[in-house]
C-alpha positions in Angstrom: 30.7 -6.5 12.4 27.2 -5.8 14.2 26.9 -2.9 16.7 30.5 -1.5 15.3 29.1 1.7 16.2 30.4 3.1 19.5 26.9 4.4 20.0 25.4 0.9 20.8 28.0 0.5 23.5 27.3 4.1 25.0 23.6 3.2 25.1 24.6 0.0 26.9 26.6 2.0 29.4 23.8 4.3 30.0 21.5 1.4 30.8 23.8 -0.3 33.0 24.4 2.9 35.3 20.6 3.1 35.3 20.0 -0.4 36.3 18.4 -1.3 33.1 18.2 -3.8 30.5 18.4 -2.4 26.9 18.1 -4.0 23.3 18.2 -3.1 19.6 15.5 -4.8 18.4 13.3 -5.2 15.0 14.3 -3.8 11.2 18.1 -2.8 12.2 18.7 -6.4 13.2 16.9 -7.8 10.2 18.6 -5.8 7.8 22.1 -6.3 9.1 21.8 -9.9 8.4 20.3 -9.1 5.1 22.8 -6.9 4.1 20.6 -4.2 3.8 21.3 -0.2 4.7 19.5 0.8 7.5 19.6 4.0 9.7 16.8 3.9 11.7 17.7 2.3 15.0 14.8 1.0 17.4 16.0 0.5 21.0 13.9 -1.3 23.6 14.6 -0.5 27.2 12.9 -2.9 30.1 12.4 0.3 32.3 12.0 4.0 30.9 13.3 4.6 27.3 12.8 8.3 27.7 15.2 8.1 30.7 17.9 6.5 28.6 17.3 8.8 25.7 17.7 11.9 27.7 20.9 10.8 28.9 22.4 10.2 25.7 21.3 13.2 24.4 23.3 15.3 27.0 26.3 12.9 26.3 26.0 13.6 22.6 24.8 17.2 23.0 22.1 16.7 20.8 18.3 17.5 20.9 15.6 14.7 22.4 12.2 14.7 21.0 10.2 12.9 23.4 6.5 11.7 22.8 5.0 11.5 26.2 1.9 9.9 25.2 3.4 7.0 23.4 6.2 6.6 26.0 9.0 7.3 23.1 11.8 9.5 22.6 14.0 10.0 19.4 17.2 11.8 18.8 19.6 11.5 16.0 23.2 10.6 16.1 25.1 11.6 12.5 22.9 9.7 10.0 21.3 7.3 12.6 17.8 8.2 14.0 17.6 6.2 17.2 14.1 5.8 18.9 13.7 4.7 22.5 10.8 2.8 23.9 9.9 0.9 27.1 9.2 -2.7 26.7 5.6 -3.0 26.7 2.8 -5.3 26.1 -0.4 -4.3 24.0 -4.2 -5.3 24.0 -6.6 -4.4 21.3 -10.4 -3.4 21.2 -12.2 -4.6 18.0 -12.9 -1.4 17.0 -9.4 0.1 16.8 -5.7 -0.7 15.7 -4.7 1.6 18.4 -3.6 -0.5 21.2 -4.0 -0.4 25.1 -0.4 -0.2 26.0 1.1 -1.6 29.3 4.7 -1.9 30.6 6.2 -5.4 30.1 9.2 -7.6 29.6 11.6 -8.0 26.4 9.5 -11.1 25.8 6.0 -9.3 26.0 7.7 -6.6 23.6 8.9 -9.4 21.2 5.5 -11.0 21.1 3.8 -7.7 19.9 6.0 -7.6 17.0 4.4 -8.1 13.5 6.9 -10.8 12.3 9.2 -13.2 13.6 11.9 -11.5 11.3 11.3 -8.3 13.3 11.2 -10.0 16.7 14.9 -10.5 16.9 16.8 -8.2 19.4 20.5 -7.8 20.4 21.6 -7.2 23.9 23.6 -3.9 24.6 24.1 -4.4 28.1 27.9 -5.2 29.1 27.8 -8.5 30.6 25.6 -9.7 27.3 26.7 -7.5 24.7 26.0 -8.3 21.4 23.8 -11.6 22.3 21.0 -12.2 20.1 17.5 -12.8 21.4 15.4 -14.9 19.2 12.4 -16.7 20.8 10.1 -17.1 17.6 13.5 -18.4 15.4 13.6 -15.4 13.5 16.9 -16.2 12.1 15.3 -19.5 10.6 12.7 -17.6 8.9 15.2 -15.2 7.4 17.4 -18.1 6.3 14.3 -19.5 4.6 13.1 -16.5 3.2 9.8 -16.7 5.1 7.6 -14.3 6.4 5.6 -15.4 9.6 3.9 -14.0 12.5 5.4 -14.6 16.2 2.1 -15.3 17.3 -1.4 -16.7 16.5 -1.9 -14.9 12.8 -5.3 -14.5 13.5 -5.1 -12.5 16.6 -1.8 -10.7 15.2 -4.0 -9.5 11.9 -7.1 -8.8 13.8 -5.6 -6.7 16.3 -3.7 -4.6 13.8 -4.9 -5.3 10.1 -2.3 -3.0 8.6 -0.1 -6.0 9.5 -1.6 -8.0 6.6 -0.1 -5.4 4.2 3.1 -4.9 5.9 3.7 -8.7 5.6 3.0 -8.2 1.6 5.2 -5.6 1.5 8.1 -7.2 3.1 7.5 -10.2 0.9 7.3 -8.0 -2.0 10.7 -6.0 -0.9 12.9 -9.0 0.3 11.6 -11.5 -2.3 10.3 -13.7 0.5 7.4 -16.0 0.9 4.6 -15.7 3.0 4.4 -18.9 5.3 1.0 -20.6 4.5 -0.8 -20.2 7.5 0.2 -16.5 7.7 -1.2 -16.1 4.1 -4.4 -18.0 4.8 -4.9 -15.6 8.2 -4.5 -12.7 5.9 -7.2 -14.2 3.8 -9.4 -14.9 6.6 -9.0 -11.3 8.3 -9.3 -9.3 5.0 -12.2 -7.4 5.8 -10.6 -6.1 9.1 -8.6 -3.5 6.9 -11.5 -1.4 6.8 -10.4 0.2 10.2 -7.2 0.9 8.8 -6.8 4.7 7.6 -6.0 5.1 3.9 -3.0 7.2 4.7 -1.4 4.2 6.2 -2.5 1.8 3.4 -1.0 4.1 1.0 2.2 4.1 2.5 2.3 0.6 2.2 1.5 0.8 -1.3 4.2 3.1 -2.1 6.8 0.9 -0.6 5.5 -1.9 -2.7 6.0 -0.1 -5.9 9.4 0.9 -5.0 10.1 -2.8 -4.4 12.6 -4.6 -7.0 9.7 -6.6 -8.3 6.4 -4.8 -7.4 4.3 -7.5 -9.2 4.9 -9.8 -5.9 3.0 -7.3 -3.9 0.3 -6.9 -6.2 -0.2 -10.2 -6.8 -0.4 -11.4 -3.1 -2.8 -8.4 -2.6 -5.1 -10.0 -5.1 -4.5 -13.6 -4.1 -5.6 -12.8 -0.4 -8.3 -10.9 -1.5 -7.4 -7.5 0.0 -7.0 -5.8 -3.7 -10.5 -5.2 -4.3 -11.1 -3.8 -0.7 -8.4 -1.2 -1.0 -8.0 -0.6 -4.9 -10.9 -1.8 -6.8 -9.5 0.1 -9.7 -6.8 -2.1 -10.5 -8.8 -5.3 -9.1 -11.5 -4.5 -11.9 -8.6 -4.9 -14.9 -8.4 -8.8 -14.3 -9.6 -11.3 -16.4 -10.3 -12.5 -19.8 -13.3 -12.1 -22.0 -13.8 -14.4 -25.2 -16.3 -14.1 -27.7 -15.8 -16.6 -30.8 -12.3 -16.6 -31.7 -11.5 -12.9 -30.2 -10.3 -12.7 -26.7 -8.3 -10.0 -25.1 -5.4 -10.0 -22.8 -5.6 -9.9 -19.0 -4.9 -6.2 -18.3 -4.0 -6.8 -14.7 -1.4 -9.3 -15.6 -0.1 -7.0 -18.3 -0.1 -3.9 -16.3 1.9 -5.7 -13.5 4.3 -6.8 -16.3 4.8 -3.2 -17.0 5.5 -2.1 -13.4 8.2 -4.7 -13.5 9.6 -3.4 -16.7 9.7 0.0 -15.7 11.3 -0.8 -12.2 14.9 -1.3 -12.9 14.9 1.9 -15.1 13.7 4.5 -12.2 13.3 4.9 -8.8 10.9 7.7 -9.5 7.6 6.7 -7.4 5.3 8.6 -9.6 6.7 7.3 -12.7 5.8 3.7 -11.3 2.5 5.2 -10.2 1.8 5.9 -13.6 2.8 2.6 -15.0 0.2 1.1 -12.4 -2.3 3.3 -13.6 -1.8 3.7 -17.3 -4.5 1.2 -18.6 -6.7 2.1 -15.5 -9.5 3.5 -18.2 -9.8 0.0 -20.1 -12.6 -1.6 -18.1 -14.8 1.7 -18.7 -14.0 1.6 -22.4 -14.1 -2.4 -23.4 -16.3 -2.8 -26.2 -16.7 -5.8 -28.5 -16.8 -5.2 -32.3 -17.9 -8.6 -34.5 -15.0 -7.7 -37.1 -12.4 -6.3 -35.3 -12.9 -8.0 -31.6 -12.1 -6.1 -28.5 -11.3 -2.5 -28.3 -10.7 0.1 -25.6 -10.7 3.1 -27.6 -10.2 6.4 -25.5 -9.2 4.4 -22.4 -6.0 6.9 -22.2 -8.7 9.7 -21.9 -10.8 8.1 -19.7 -8.0 6.7 -17.5 -6.4 10.0 -17.2 -9.9 11.8 -15.9 -10.0 8.9 -13.2 -6.4 9.8 -11.6 -7.8 12.9 -9.5 -10.5 10.8 -8.2 -8.1 7.8 -7.3 -5.7 10.2 -5.9 -8.1 11.8 -3.8 -9.4 8.4 -2.6 -6.0 7.0 -1.8 -5.1 10.5 -0.2 -2.2 10.8 -2.5 -0.9 14.2 -3.5 -3.5 16.4 -5.3 -0.4 18.5 -6.8 2.0 18.1 -9.5 2.8 14.6 -8.5 -1.1 14.0 -9.7 -0.6 16.0 -12.8 2.5 14.3 -13.7 0.8 10.7 -13.6 -2.2 12.2 -15.1 -0.3 13.3 -18.1 1.8 10.1 -18.4 -1.6 8.2 -18.7 -3.0 10.7 -21.1 -0.1 10.3 -23.5 1.4 6.8 -23.2 -0.1 5.6 -26.1 1.9 8.7 -28.4 5.1 6.9 -28.6 3.7 3.7 -29.3 1.7 5.2 -32.3 4.8 6.7 -33.5 6.7 3.4 -33.5 3.7 1.5 -35.4 3.7 4.5 -38.5 6.0 6.4 -40.3 8.0 8.7 -37.9 7.1 12.3 -39.1 9.3 15.3 -38.0 5.3 16.8 -37.5 4.3 14.0 -35.0 7.8 14.0 -33.2 7.6 17.8 -32.6 3.8 17.4 -31.2 5.2 14.9 -28.9 8.0 17.1 -27.8 5.8 20.1 -27.5 3.1 18.0 -25.3 5.4 16.0 -23.1 7.7 18.9 -22.6 10.7 18.1 -19.8 8.6 14.6 -18.9 9.5 13.3 -22.6 12.2 10.6 -21.0 10.0 9.7 -18.4 7.0 9.2 -21.2 9.5 7.2 -23.2 10.7 4.8 -20.5 6.9 4.3 -19.8 6.1 3.7 -23.4 9.0 1.1 -23.8 7.9 -0.6 -20.6 4.4 -1.1 -22.1 5.8 -3.4 -24.8 5.1 -6.9 -23.0 4.4 -9.2 -25.8 5.4 -12.7 -25.4 6.7 -12.9 -29.0 10.6 -11.9 -28.5 11.1 -10.8 -32.2 8.2 -8.4 -31.8 9.4 -6.8 -28.5 12.8 -6.4 -30.3 11.3 -4.6 -33.2 9.4 -2.4 -31.2 12.8 -1.4 -29.1 14.4 -0.9 -32.4 11.8 1.5 -33.5 11.6 3.4 -30.2 15.4 4.1 -30.7 14.8 5.5 -34.1 11.9 7.8 -32.7 14.6 8.8 -29.7 17.1 9.6 -32.7 14.4 11.7 -34.4 13.6 13.7 -31.4 17.1 14.6 -30.8 17.6 15.8 -34.1 14.1 18.1 -33.7 15.0 19.6 -30.6 18.4 20.2 -31.8 17.0 22.0 -34.8 13.6 23.5 -33.7 13.8 23.6 -29.6 10.2 22.5 -29.6 10.4 21.4 -25.9 8.6 23.4 -23.5 8.8 26.1 -26.3 6.3 29.2 -26.0 4.8 30.6 -29.6 7.0 33.6 -30.4 4.2 35.5 -31.0 1.7 36.5 -27.7 -1.8 37.4 -27.6 -0.6 40.8 -25.9 1.7 41.7 -29.2 -1.0 40.9 -31.4 -3.6 43.4 -29.2 -0.9 45.8 -29.1 0.0 45.8 -33.1 -3.5 45.9 -34.1 -5.3 48.1 -31.4 -7.8 45.5 -30.6 -9.2 43.8 -27.4 -9.1 40.5 -26.2 -11.3 38.3 -28.6 -11.7 35.0 -30.5 -9.7 36.2 -33.4 -6.2 36.5 -31.2 -6.5 33.3 -30.1 -7.0 31.8 -33.5 -4.1 33.7 -34.7 -1.7 32.4 -31.8 -3.3 29.0 -32.5 -2.5 28.9 -36.1 1.2 30.3 -35.6 1.6 27.2 -33.1 0.3 24.7 -35.6 2.4 26.0 -38.3 5.4 25.6 -36.1 4.6 22.3 -35.2 3.9 21.2 -38.6 7.0 22.7 -39.7 5.6 25.1 -42.2 7.7 27.8 -40.3 10.7 27.7 -38.3 10.1 28.4 -34.5 11.9 31.8 -34.7 10.3 35.5 -34.2 10.8 36.7 -37.9 8.7 33.7 -39.3 6.2 33.8 -36.8 6.0 37.6 -37.1 5.5 37.4 -40.8 2.6 34.9 -40.6 0.9 37.0 -37.8 0.9 39.9 -40.4 -0.7 37.5 -43.0 -3.6 36.1 -41.2 -4.0 39.8 -39.6 -4.4 41.1 -43.3 -7.0 38.5 -44.3 -8.9 39.3 -41.0 -9.1 42.9 -42.3 -6.9 43.9 -39.5 -4.8 47.1 -39.5 -1.7 48.2 -38.1 -2.1 50.9 -35.2 0.4 53.6 -36.2 
């Protein structure tokens, strides 16, 4: 039942006492019909939304946050977040997506909504409780899985160009189609995206990446011409170049397959970013060899170096999230290299050491990177990945390599032999670490200490008595 929560009748009762009309509008209505969970409720009051919110806050004994500049108020009621706003109409200047706002009717408010499926409203007043107000046939578009603007799409997108990416995001999230004229209007108005802040754009990109099938969103960004404007590094991956009998795959299409492959495995936004960016270094490293064809040598190194610049430009966090993506891009070929060759204990130890606690994420990325159209090849690779995972479990159980710190520290070497920090200390530490990773000694203090003594003797060091 829609509007079954008692809060809706409570809001309607307050509005009736104040003599104003009140409606639930937008996402909550849309998501109820789509059977999607929604805890954000937008309430439109034909009058003062702040006044209704304050009275509800008094009755619920909860804090009301008022944003006077925007004429809105917000409160929490259990798991619900309810935002109140007065019905309004908007007009825009050419150089800004911030509207000039005036009081308006419900119809004015519905006209300013981005898409018909977001412009439906339920009345909360007692005399019409639960009646659907749908002037733009949003229900029909919902049933036919269509994204359409309620008014002239050129005006809608020119006024607020972020709506172009929002439309693509809804198409990606819901698996809907952009109505042809809406699609064409995005293409015509794509240059207007330049007035939108990168923070707003990346919020939508994150939602596209978290969609069930993210490729839908990125394909639409490409088809409408928005992709090179907001994400040139991904757009640069498009296309196939052929010389003689040699051609390389379209790295843009491959990347979207990888992102779609990883989507059912994880909701980790940053691992999905790693999937999107794993081959971002390929355009810069593409080279042609007459004998072997096209190569992308070192693209994982170049790509990992590009990540900080991309995150900085997109206003993404420059913290451990960025470092995680950088690490995944740098290491993404390593598990595949193991699959393609004999799986040695030494190689698995090194992979465990370098990936640390992120090894499972790396394996998910590597498995998602297998996009061959030859089913037998995919099955063979995935079977080999299973063998690598088994080998990792054995070695981790035996050698405790993941995140290991060599048993011998630089401080111990300096104290034992009475020497100051120098290159030799680092060389002894590195030699012990390599010996453990190669399996020449076990990962324990006794064997590591014995090797330290041997290396120190060879270097002419004498213990301090």
